[in-house]
Structure formats: structure tokens, C-alpha cells
VEXGUVO-50964 format. One record per atom (N, C-alpha, C): residue number from 1; atom name; x negated, y, z. Coordinates in Angstrom, 1 decimal, padded with zeros to 4 digits. Layout:
n, atom, u, v, w
NUM, CA, X, Y, Z $
...
***
This chain:
n, atom, u, v, w
1, N, 012.4, 025.9, -037.9 $
1, CA, 012.3, 024.5, -037.7 $
1, C, 011.5, 024.2, -036.5 $
2, N, 012.0, 023.2, -035.7 $
2, CA, 011.4, 022.9, -034.4 $
2, C, 010.3, 021.8, -034.7 $
3, N, 009.1, 022.1, -034.2 $
3, CA, 008.0, 021.1, -034.4 $
3, C, 007.6, 020.6, -033.1 $
4, N, 007.6, 019.2, -033.0 $
4, CA, 007.2, 018.6, -031.7 $
4, C, 005.7, 018.7, -031.5 $
5, N, 004.9, 019.0, -032.5 $
5, CA, 003.5, 019.2, -032.3 $
5, C, 003.2, 020.5, -031.6 $
6, N, 004.0, 021.5, -031.9 $
6, CA, 003.8, 022.8, -031.3 $
6, C, 004.5, 023.0, -029.9 $
7, N, 005.6, 022.2, -029.7 $
7, CA, 006.4, 022.4, -028.5 $
7, C, 006.4, 021.1, -027.7 $
8, N, 005.4, 020.8, -027.1 $
8, CA, 005.4, 019.6, -026.2 $
8, C, 006.1, 019.8, -024.9 $
9, N, 006.8, 018.8, -024.4 $
9, CA, 007.5, 019.0, -023.1 $
9, C, 006.5, 019.4, -022.0 $
10, N, 006.9, 020.2, -021.1 $
10, CA, 006.1, 020.7, -020.1 $
10, C, 005.5, 019.6, -019.2 $
11, N, 006.2, 018.6, -019.0 $
11, CA, 005.8, 017.5, -018.1 $
11, C, 005.2, 016.3, -018.9 $
12, N, 004.6, 016.5, -020.0 $
12, CA, 004.2, 015.4, -020.8 $
12, C, 003.1, 014.5, -020.2 $
13, N, 002.3, 015.1, -019.3 $
13, CA, 001.3, 014.3, -018.6 $
13, C, 001.7, 013.7, -017.3 $
14, N, 002.9, 013.9, -016.9 $
14, CA, 003.3, 013.3, -015.6 $
14, C, 003.3, 011.8, -015.6 $
15, N, 003.8, 011.2, -016.6 $
15, CA, 003.9, 009.7, -016.7 $
15, C, 002.5, 009.1, -016.8 $
16, N, 001.7, 009.6, -017.6 $
16, CA, 000.3, 009.1, -017.8 $
16, C, -000.5, 009.3, -016.5 $
17, N, -000.3, 010.4, -015.8 $
17, CA, -001.1, 010.6, -014.5 $
17, C, -000.6, 009.6, -013.5 $
18, N, 000.7, 009.3, -013.5 $
18, CA, 001.3, 008.3, -012.5 $
18, C, 000.7, 006.9, -012.8 $
19, N, 000.6, 006.6, -014.1 $
19, CA, 000.0, 005.3, -014.4 $
19, C, -001.5, 005.2, -014.0 $
20, N, -002.2, 006.3, -014.2 $
20, CA, -003.6, 006.4, -013.7 $
20, C, -003.6, 006.1, -012.2 $
21, N, -002.7, 006.7, -011.5 $
21, CA, -002.7, 006.6, -010.0 $
21, C, -002.4, 005.1, -009.7 $
22, N, -001.5, 004.5, -010.4 $
22, CA, -001.2, 003.1, -010.1 $
22, C, -002.4, 002.2, -010.3 $
23, N, -003.2, 002.5, -011.3 $
23, CA, -004.5, 001.8, -011.6 $
23, C, -005.5, 002.0, -010.5 $
24, N, -005.6, 003.2, -010.0 $
24, CA, -006.5, 003.5, -009.0 $
24, C, -006.1, 002.8, -007.7 $
25, N, -004.8, 002.8, -007.4 $
25, CA, -004.3, 002.1, -006.2 $
25, C, -004.6, 000.6, -006.3 $
26, N, -004.5, 000.0, -007.5 $
26, CA, -004.8, -001.4, -007.7 $
26, C, -006.2, -001.7, -007.3 $
27, N, -007.1, -000.8, -007.8 $
27, CA, -008.5, -001.0, -007.5 $
27, C, -008.9, -000.9, -006.1 $
28, N, -008.3, 000.1, -005.4 $
28, CA, -008.5, 000.3, -004.0 $
28, C, -007.9, -000.9, -003.2 $
29, N, -006.7, -001.3, -003.5 $
29, CA, -006.1, -002.4, -002.8 $
29, C, -006.9, -003.7, -003.0 $
30, N, -007.5, -003.9, -004.2 $
30, CA, -008.3, -005.1, -004.4 $
30, C, -009.6, -005.0, -003.6 $
31, N, -010.1, -003.8, -003.3 $
31, CA, -011.3, -003.7, -002.4 $
31, C, -010.9, -004.0, -001.0 $
32, N, -009.7, -003.5, -000.6 $
32, CA, -009.2, -003.7, 000.8 $
32, C, -008.9, -005.2, 001.0 $
33, N, -008.3, -005.9, 000.0 $
33, CA, -007.9, -007.3, 000.2 $
33, C, -008.3, -008.0, -001.1 $
34, N, -009.6, -008.4, -001.2 $
34, CA, -010.1, -009.0, -002.4 $
34, C, -009.5, -010.3, -002.7 $
35, N, -009.1, -011.1, -001.7 $
35, CA, -008.5, -012.4, -001.9 $
35, C, -006.9, -012.4, -001.8 $
36, N, -006.3, -011.3, -002.1 $
36, CA, -004.9, -011.1, -001.9 $
36, C, -004.1, -012.2, -002.5 $
37, N, -004.4, -012.6, -003.7 $
37, CA, -003.6, -013.6, -004.4 $
37, C, -003.6, -015.0, -003.7 $
38, N, -004.7, -015.2, -003.0 $
38, CA, -004.9, -016.5, -002.3 $
38, C, -004.4, -016.5, -000.9 $
39, N, -004.1, -015.3, -000.4 $
39, CA, -003.6, -015.2, 001.0 $
39, C, -002.1, -015.7, 001.1 $
40, N, -001.9, -016.5, 002.1 $
40, CA, -000.5, -017.0, 002.3 $
40, C, 000.3, -016.0, 003.0 $
41, N, 001.6, -016.3, 003.1 $
41, CA, 002.5, -015.4, 003.8 $
41, C, 002.2, -015.4, 005.3 $
42, N, 002.5, -014.3, 005.9 $
42, CA, 002.2, -014.2, 007.3 $
42, C, 001.7, -012.8, 007.6 $
43, N, 001.0, -012.6, 008.7 $
43, CA, 000.5, -011.3, 009.0 $
43, C, -001.0, -011.3, 009.1 $
44, N, -001.7, -010.3, 008.6 $
44, CA, -003.1, -010.2, 008.6 $
44, C, -003.5, -008.9, 009.3 $
45, N, -004.5, -008.9, 010.1 $
45, CA, -004.9, -007.6, 010.8 $
45, C, -006.3, -007.3, 010.5 $
46, N, -006.6, -006.1, 010.2 $
46, CA, -008.0, -005.6, 010.1 $
46, C, -008.2, -004.6, 011.2 $
47, N, -009.3, -004.9, 012.0 $
47, CA, -009.6, -004.0, 013.1 $
47, C, -011.0, -003.5, 013.0 $
48, N, -011.2, -002.4, 012.3 $
48, CA, -012.6, -001.8, 012.2 $
48, C, -012.9, -001.1, 013.5 $
49, N, -014.2, -001.1, 013.8 $
49, CA, -014.6, -000.5, 015.1 $
49, C, -014.1, 000.9, 015.3 $
50, N, -013.5, 001.2, 016.4 $
50, CA, -013.0, 002.5, 016.8 $
50, C, -011.9, 003.0, 016.0 $
51, N, -011.1, 002.1, 015.3 $
51, CA, -009.9, 002.6, 014.5 $
51, C, -008.7, 001.9, 015.0 $
52, N, -007.5, 002.3, 014.5 $
52, CA, -006.3, 001.7, 014.7 $
52, C, -006.3, 000.4, 013.9 $
53, N, -005.5, -000.6, 014.4 $
53, CA, -005.3, -001.9, 013.7 $
53, C, -004.5, -001.6, 012.4 $
54, N, -005.0, -002.1, 011.3 $
54, CA, -004.3, -002.0, 010.1 $
54, C, -003.6, -003.4, 009.8 $
55, N, -002.4, -003.4, 009.5 $
55, CA, -001.7, -004.7, 009.3 $
55, C, -001.1, -004.9, 007.9 $
56, N, -001.3, -006.0, 007.4 $
56, CA, -000.7, -006.4, 006.1 $
56, C, 000.2, -007.6, 006.4 $
57, N, 001.5, -007.5, 006.1 $
57, CA, 002.5, -008.5, 006.5 $
57, C, 003.6, -008.7, 005.4 $
58, N, 004.4, -009.7, 005.7 $
58, CA, 005.6, -010.0, 004.8 $
58, C, 005.1, -010.2, 003.3 $
59, N, 003.9, -010.8, 003.2 $
59, CA, 003.3, -011.1, 001.9 $
59, C, 004.1, -012.1, 001.1 $
60, N, 004.5, -011.8, -000.1 $
60, CA, 005.2, -012.7, -001.0 $
60, C, 004.5, -012.7, -002.3 $
61, N, 004.3, -013.8, -003.0 $
61, CA, 003.7, -013.9, -004.3 $
61, C, 004.8, -014.4, -005.3 $
62, N, 004.7, -013.9, -006.5 $
62, CA, 005.4, -014.5, -007.6 $
62, C, 004.4, -014.7, -008.7 $
63, N, 004.8, -015.0, -009.9 $
63, CA, 003.9, -015.4, -010.9 $
63, C, 002.9, -014.2, -011.2 $
64, N, 003.5, -013.0, -011.3 $
64, CA, 002.6, -011.8, -011.7 $
64, C, 002.5, -010.8, -010.7 $
65, N, 003.2, -010.9, -009.5 $
65, CA, 003.1, -009.9, -008.5 $
65, C, 002.9, -010.4, -007.1 $
66, N, 002.4, -009.5, -006.3 $
66, CA, 002.3, -009.7, -004.8 $
66, C, 003.0, -008.5, -004.2 $
67, N, 003.9, -008.8, -003.3 $
67, CA, 004.6, -007.7, -002.6 $
67, C, 004.4, -007.9, -001.1 $
68, N, 004.1, -006.8, -000.4 $
68, CA, 003.8, -006.8, 001.0 $
68, C, 004.1, -005.5, 001.7 $
69, N, 003.9, -005.4, 003.0 $
69, CA, 004.0, -004.2, 003.8 $
69, C, 002.6, -003.9, 004.4 $
70, N, 002.3, -002.6, 004.4 $
70, CA, 001.0, -002.2, 005.0 $
70, C, 001.3, -001.1, 006.0 $
71, N, 000.7, -001.2, 007.2 $
71, CA, 001.0, -000.2, 008.2 $
71, C, -000.1, -000.2, 009.2 $
72, N, -000.2, 000.8, 010.0 $
72, CA, -001.0, 000.8, 011.2 $
72, C, -000.1, 000.2, 012.3 $
73, N, -000.8, -000.5, 013.2 $
73, CA, -000.1, -001.0, 014.4 $
73, C, -000.5, -000.2, 015.6 $
74, N, 000.5, 000.6, 016.1 $
74, CA, 000.2, 001.5, 017.2 $
74, C, 000.3, 000.8, 018.6 $
75, N, 001.2, -000.2, 018.7 $
75, CA, 001.4, -000.8, 020.0 $
75, C, 000.4, -002.0, 020.1 $
76, N, -000.2, -002.3, 021.2 $
76, CA, -001.1, -003.4, 021.4 $
76, C, -000.4, -004.7, 021.2 $
77, N, 000.8, -004.8, 021.5 $
77, CA, 001.5, -006.1, 021.4 $
77, C, 002.2, -006.4, 020.1 $
78, N, 002.1, -005.4, 019.2 $
78, CA, 002.7, -005.6, 017.9 $
78, C, 004.2, -005.6, 017.9 $
79, N, 004.8, -005.0, 018.9 $
79, CA, 006.3, -005.0, 019.0 $
79, C, 006.9, -004.3, 017.8 $
80, N, 008.0, -004.8, 017.3 $
80, CA, 008.7, -004.2, 016.2 $
80, C, 009.4, -002.9, 016.6 $
81, N, 009.4, -001.9, 015.8 $
81, CA, 010.1, -000.7, 016.2 $
81, C, 009.7, 000.4, 015.3 $
82, N, 010.5, 001.4, 015.1 $
82, CA, 010.2, 002.5, 014.2 $
82, C, 008.9, 003.2, 014.6 $
83, N, 008.7, 003.5, 015.9 $
83, CA, 007.6, 004.2, 016.3 $
83, C, 006.3, 003.4, 016.4 $
84, N, 006.4, 002.1, 016.3 $
84, CA, 005.3, 001.2, 016.5 $
84, C, 004.4, 001.1, 015.2 $
85, N, 005.0, 001.4, 014.0 $
85, CA, 004.3, 001.2, 012.8 $
85, C, 004.6, 002.5, 011.9 $
86, N, 003.5, 003.2, 011.6 $
86, CA, 003.6, 004.4, 010.8 $
86, C, 002.3, 004.6, 010.2 $
87, N, 002.1, 004.9, 008.9 $
87, CA, 003.2, 004.7, 007.9 $
87, C, 003.4, 003.2, 007.7 $
88, N, 004.6, 002.9, 007.2 $
88, CA, 004.9, 001.5, 006.9 $
88, C, 005.4, 001.4, 005.5 $
89, N, 004.6, 001.0, 004.6 $
89, CA, 004.9, 001.1, 003.2 $
89, C, 005.1, -000.3, 002.6 $
90, N, 006.2, -000.4, 001.8 $
90, CA, 006.4, -001.6, 001.0 $
90, C, 005.7, -001.4, -000.3 $
91, N, 004.8, -002.3, -000.7 $
91, CA, 003.9, -002.1, -001.8 $
91, C, 004.0, -003.4, -002.7 $
92, N, 004.0, -003.1, -004.0 $
92, CA, 004.0, -004.2, -005.0 $
92, C, 002.8, -004.0, -005.9 $
93, N, 002.0, -005.1, -006.0 $
93, CA, 000.8, -005.2, -006.8 $
93, C, 001.1, -006.1, -008.0 $
94, N, 000.9, -005.5, -009.2 $
94, CA, 001.1, -006.2, -010.5 $
94, C, -000.2, -006.8, -011.0 $
95, N, -000.4, -008.1, -010.9 $
95, CA, -001.7, -008.6, -011.3 $
95, C, -002.0, -008.6, -012.8 $
96, N, -001.0, -008.8, -013.6 $
96, CA, -001.1, -008.8, -015.0 $
96, C, -001.4, -007.4, -015.6 $
97, N, -000.7, -006.4, -015.0 $
97, CA, -000.9, -005.0, -015.5 $
97, C, -002.0, -004.3, -014.7 $
98, N, -002.5, -004.9, -013.7 $
98, CA, -003.6, -004.3, -012.9 $
98, C, -003.1, -002.9, -012.4 $
99, N, -002.0, -002.9, -011.7 $
99, CA, -001.4, -001.7, -011.1 $
99, C, -000.8, -002.0, -009.8 $
100, N, -000.6, -001.0, -009.0 $
100, CA, -000.1, -001.1, -007.6 $
100, C, 000.8, 000.1, -007.3 $
101, N, 002.0, -000.1, -006.8 $
101, CA, 002.8, 001.0, -006.5 $
101, C, 003.6, 000.8, -005.2 $
102, N, 003.9, 002.0, -004.6 $
102, CA, 004.7, 002.0, -003.4 $
102, C, 006.2, 001.9, -003.8 $
103, N, 006.9, 000.9, -003.2 $
103, CA, 008.3, 000.7, -003.5 $
103, C, 009.2, 001.6, -002.5 $
104, N, 008.8, 001.6, -001.3 $
104, CA, 009.5, 002.4, -000.3 $
104, C, 008.6, 002.4, 001.0 $
105, N, 009.1, 003.2, 002.0 $
105, CA, 008.3, 003.2, 003.2 $
105, C, 008.6, 004.3, 004.2 $
106, N, 008.2, 004.1, 005.4 $
106, CA, 008.3, 005.0, 006.5 $
106, C, 007.0, 005.9, 006.4 $
107, N, 007.2, 007.1, 006.2 $
107, CA, 006.0, 008.0, 006.0 $
107, C, 005.6, 008.6, 007.4 $
108, N, 004.4, 009.2, 007.5 $
108, CA, 004.0, 009.7, 008.8 $
108, C, 004.9, 010.7, 009.4 $
109, N, 005.7, 011.5, 008.7 $
109, CA, 006.6, 012.4, 009.3 $
109, C, 007.8, 011.8, 009.8 $
110, N, 007.9, 010.4, 009.7 $
110, CA, 009.0, 009.7, 010.3 $
110, C, 010.3, 009.6, 009.5 $
111, N, 010.1, 009.9, 008.2 $
111, CA, 011.3, 009.7, 007.3 $
111, C, 011.1, 008.5, 006.4 $
112, N, 012.1, 007.8, 006.2 $
112, CA, 012.1, 006.6, 005.3 $
112, C, 012.4, 007.1, 003.9 $
113, N, 011.5, 006.8, 003.0 $
113, CA, 011.6, 007.2, 001.6 $
113, C, 011.7, 005.9, 000.7 $
114, N, 012.8, 005.9, -000.1 $
114, CA, 012.9, 004.8, -001.0 $
114, C, 012.7, 005.4, -002.4 $
115, N, 011.8, 004.8, -003.1 $
115, CA, 011.4, 005.3, -004.4 $
115, C, 012.5, 005.1, -005.4 $
116, N, 013.0, 006.2, -006.0 $
116, CA, 013.9, 006.1, -007.1 $
116, C, 013.2, 005.8, -008.4 $
117, N, 013.5, 004.8, -009.1 $
117, CA, 012.7, 004.3, -010.2 $
117, C, 012.5, 005.4, -011.3 $
118, N, 013.4, 006.3, -011.5 $
118, CA, 013.3, 007.3, -012.6 $
118, C, 012.7, 008.6, -012.1 $
119, N, 012.5, 008.7, -010.9 $
119, CA, 012.0, 010.0, -010.3 $
119, C, 010.5, 010.0, -010.3 $
120, N, 009.8, 010.6, -011.3 $
120, CA, 008.4, 010.5, -011.4 $
120, C, 007.7, 011.3, -010.3 $
121, N, 008.3, 012.4, -009.9 $
121, CA, 007.7, 013.2, -008.9 $
121, C, 007.7, 012.5, -007.5 $
122, N, 008.8, 011.8, -007.2 $
122, CA, 008.8, 011.1, -006.0 $
122, C, 007.8, 009.9, -006.0 $
123, N, 007.7, 009.3, -007.2 $
123, CA, 006.7, 008.2, -007.4 $
123, C, 005.3, 008.7, -007.2 $
124, N, 005.0, 009.9, -007.8 $
124, CA, 003.7, 010.5, -007.6 $
124, C, 003.4, 010.8, -006.2 $
125, N, 004.3, 011.4, -005.5 $
125, CA, 004.1, 011.7, -004.1 $
125, C, 003.8, 010.5, -003.2 $
126, N, 004.6, 009.5, -003.3 $
126, CA, 004.4, 008.3, -002.5 $
126, C, 003.1, 007.6, -002.9 $
127, N, 002.8, 007.5, -004.1 $
127, CA, 001.6, 006.8, -004.6 $
127, C, 000.3, 007.6, -004.4 $
128, N, 000.4, 008.9, -004.4 $
128, CA, -000.7, 009.7, -004.0 $
128, C, -001.1, 009.5, -002.5 $
129, N, 000.0, 009.5, -001.7 $
129, CA, -000.3, 009.2, -000.3 $
129, C, -001.0, 007.9, -000.1 $
130, N, -000.5, 006.8, -000.8 $
130, CA, -001.1, 005.5, -000.7 $
130, C, -002.5, 005.6, -001.2 $
131, N, -002.8, 006.3, -002.2 $
131, CA, -004.2, 006.4, -002.8 $
131, C, -005.1, 007.0, -001.7 $
132, N, -004.7, 008.1, -001.1 $
132, CA, -005.5, 008.7, -000.1 $
132, C, -005.7, 007.8, 001.1 $
133, N, -004.6, 007.2, 001.5 $
133, CA, -004.7, 006.3, 002.7 $
133, C, -005.6, 005.1, 002.5 $
134, N, -005.5, 004.5, 001.3 $
134, CA, -006.3, 003.3, 001.0 $
134, C, -007.8, 003.7, 001.0 $
135, N, -008.1, 004.9, 000.4 $
135, CA, -009.5, 005.4, 000.4 $
135, C, -010.0, 005.6, 001.9 $
136, N, -009.1, 006.2, 002.7 $
136, CA, -009.5, 006.4, 004.1 $
136, C, -009.7, 005.1, 004.8 $
137, N, -008.8, 004.2, 004.7 $
137, CA, -009.0, 002.9, 005.3 $
137, C, -010.3, 002.2, 004.9 $
138, N, -010.6, 002.3, 003.6 $
138, CA, -011.9, 001.7, 003.2 $
138, C, -013.1, 002.4, 003.8 $
139, N, -013.1, 003.7, 003.8 $
139, CA, -014.2, 004.4, 004.4 $
139, C, -014.3, 004.1, 005.9 $
140, N, -013.3, 003.7, 006.6 $
140, CA, -013.3, 003.4, 008.0 $
140, C, -013.9, 001.9, 008.2 $
141, N, -013.9, 001.2, 007.1 $
141, CA, -014.4, -000.2, 007.2 $
141, C, -013.4, -001.3, 007.3 $
142, N, -012.1, -001.0, 007.0 $
142, CA, -011.1, -002.0, 007.0 $
142, C, -011.2, -002.9, 005.8 $
143, N, -010.9, -004.2, 006.0 $
143, CA, -010.8, -005.2, 005.0 $
143, C, -010.1, -006.4, 005.5 $
144, N, -009.3, -007.0, 004.6 $
144, CA, -008.5, -008.2, 004.9 $
144, C, -009.2, -009.3, 004.1 $
145, N, -009.5, -010.4, 004.9 $
145, CA, -010.2, -011.5, 004.2 $
145, C, -009.7, -012.8, 004.7 $
146, N, -009.4, -013.0, 006.0 $
146, CA, -009.1, -014.3, 006.5 $
146, C, -007.7, -014.2, 007.2 $
147, N, -006.9, -015.3, 007.0 $
147, CA, -005.6, -015.3, 007.6 $
147, C, -005.7, -015.6, 009.1 $
148, N, -004.8, -014.9, 009.8 $
148, CA, -004.8, -015.1, 011.2 $
148, C, -003.9, -016.3, 011.5 $
149, N, -004.4, -017.3, 012.2 $
149, CA, -003.7, -018.5, 012.5 $
149, C, -002.7, -018.3, 013.6 $
150, N, -002.8, -017.2, 014.3 $
150, CA, -001.9, -016.9, 015.4 $
150, C, -001.0, -015.8, 015.0 $
151, N, 000.2, -015.6, 015.6 $
151, CA, 001.1, -014.5, 015.3 $
151, C, 000.4, -013.2, 015.5 $
152, N, 000.8, -012.2, 014.6 $
152, CA, 000.2, -010.9, 014.7 $
152, C, 000.5, -010.2, 015.9 $
153, N, 001.3, -010.7, 016.8 $
153, CA, 001.6, -010.0, 018.0 $
153, C, 000.5, -010.0, 019.1 $
154, N, -000.5, -010.9, 018.8 $
154, CA, -001.6, -011.0, 019.8 $
154, C, -002.8, -010.3, 019.2 $
155, N, -003.2, -009.1, 019.7 $
155, CA, -004.3, -008.4, 019.2 $
155, C, -005.6, -009.0, 019.4 $
156, N, -005.7, -010.0, 020.3 $
156, CA, -007.0, -010.6, 020.6 $
156, C, -007.6, -011.4, 019.4 $
157, N, -006.8, -011.6, 018.4 $
157, CA, -007.2, -012.4, 017.2 $
157, C, -007.4, -011.5, 016.0 $
158, N, -007.6, -010.2, 016.2 $
158, CA, -007.9, -009.4, 015.0 $
158, C, -009.2, -009.7, 014.4 $
159, N, -009.3, -009.5, 013.1 $
159, CA, -010.5, -009.7, 012.4 $
159, C, -011.4, -008.5, 012.6 $
160, N, -012.6, -008.6, 013.0 $
160, CA, -013.5, -007.5, 013.2 $
160, C, -014.5, -007.4, 012.1 $
161, N, -014.7, -006.3, 011.5 $
161, CA, -015.6, -006.0, 010.4 $
161, C, -016.6, -005.0, 010.8 $
***
């Protein structure tokens, strides 16, 4: 007789560890952008001393979620282009569930990855990257707090922290 108590699936902890990662990403993102729910659509730039400009853009809110893109801005004029922003992640923050996940994005190696909803390993890989990157950005002093009234293409209006 087969007993499920004796024979647990090998990957039984994968889903719970991914959910833990989503919770950690939520907490880190809330530290990076504490007023995210109140931020209006547009582009926001964080420029910590001696670092690359970090850009949060394409911000959209619904009742329970906020969706946005997060990337470094390599070019000083903010020109759009594949080489101008890397990594470039599409992120969704779930306010009610207090979780945050990567939906898709351009990774540092230059490949676009779209998260397949049922692929736990791909989800873990993308969200682990986000987790490390958010921690790094916070250690560098990045934070989003005030909306830029000018278009993000003008670096003279970056928020200094």
C-alpha cells in the first residue's frame, strides 16, 4: 500500500519557498517605494549618490494590485531601447496578499524572459533575481518617494537621496 506520509513528492517545498520569496519581495519593494499605492502613473527616478539611475515607470493601479516596470537607466537622456534599460522587469505587487512577483523582463544577460504561470522553477529564478536586486538597490540608498513632474527623459530632475 502506498502511503503519502512516507512518500512525499521530491519538490514539496518548492511552492512554499516561492511564496516566501514573494513575501520577501513585497517587503523589499515597500521599503524601496513606501508610497507606491499613492503614486500616480508616470515615471519616477531614484538617483543615489554614485549609482546608476533606477527607474520605476508604467505604473498602473487596480483595486488590489499595482503593476509597473523597474529598470536601471543607462543612457543619460532616457532614450528607449533594448540596451538602454537592463534589467527591465515587469512586476506586479498584490496589496491584499502582501506579495510581489516578476511577470516578465529583460534580464542582465540580454534575454527576455516571460514567466510561465505553472513553471515554479522559472518563477523562482526570476523572483530570486528580483529579491537580490531589490536588496542591492536598498543598500545603495535608492528610494522612490516623490513623483517627477517632468518627463523621465530629463535626468536633471532625478530625486537625490
